[in-house]
N, C-alpha and C positions, 0 to 999 in steps of 0.2 A: 623829079629826081632822076638823074641819069643812072644807067646801069652800074657803072663803077662806083658812083657815089652811094647808091643803095647798098651795094655789096660791102663797101667800107663801113657804112653806117651799121650794117648788120654785124660785122665783126666787132665793132666798137660796143654795140649793144650787148652782145654776148659777153664781151670782156667785162662789162660793168654789171653782169649778172642778170640781164633781161633776155633770156633765151627765147621766150615767146615773141618778143618784139623783133629779135634778130631773124627768127624763122618767118615771121610775117613779111619782113622787108624783102626777102629773096623768094618767098613762096610762089609768087606769080611771074617771076622773071624767067625768060626762056633763053638764057645765054650760057655758054660754057663757064664763064666766071661765076655766075649766080649758082650754077649747079655745083661748082667746086665749094663755094661757101656753104651751100645746102648740105653737101656731103660731110663737111667738117662739123656742122651743127649736129647732124645725126650721130657722128662719132662722139661728140661731147656728151650726148645723152645716152650713149651706150648702145644705140640701135645700129649695129654694124651691117645688118642686112640691108636696111634702108640706105645707109651710107654708101654701100657698094653700088646700089642702083644709081645714086647721084654721082659717084665717081665715074661710072660708065657714061652718064650723060655729059659729064665734063671732059670726057676722053682722057682721064687721068687714072693711073693705077691706084689701088687702095693704099692710102698712106700708112706707113709703118713707123713713122717718126712720132715723137711725143706731140701731144696736142699743142704745146707751146711752140714747138718748132714749125708745125704746120700753120698755126695762126700767123706766125711771123712771115713765113714764105708767101702765104696768100696776101697778107697786108702789103708786103713789099712789092709783089707783082702788081697788085691793083693800084697802088700809089704811083708806080712807074707808068702805068697805062692810062691813068685818069687825066 
């Protein structure tokens, strides 16, 4: 599975309620896109410290938008680049 495909699959898994699967899909990927998804996932679970680490790895500021808005932004960006 390519990086973008894995990231999209992770977002879709989280959306369907399978956070663990989502985390597993991006956990071993070393790309800015995967780090962004990883940050989002830790935000979902409420671990803002860990999310901050992953936002830094993604070279993104910590998101202040709603989770829904961030999910949509990531999904749109990944779909455009896939």
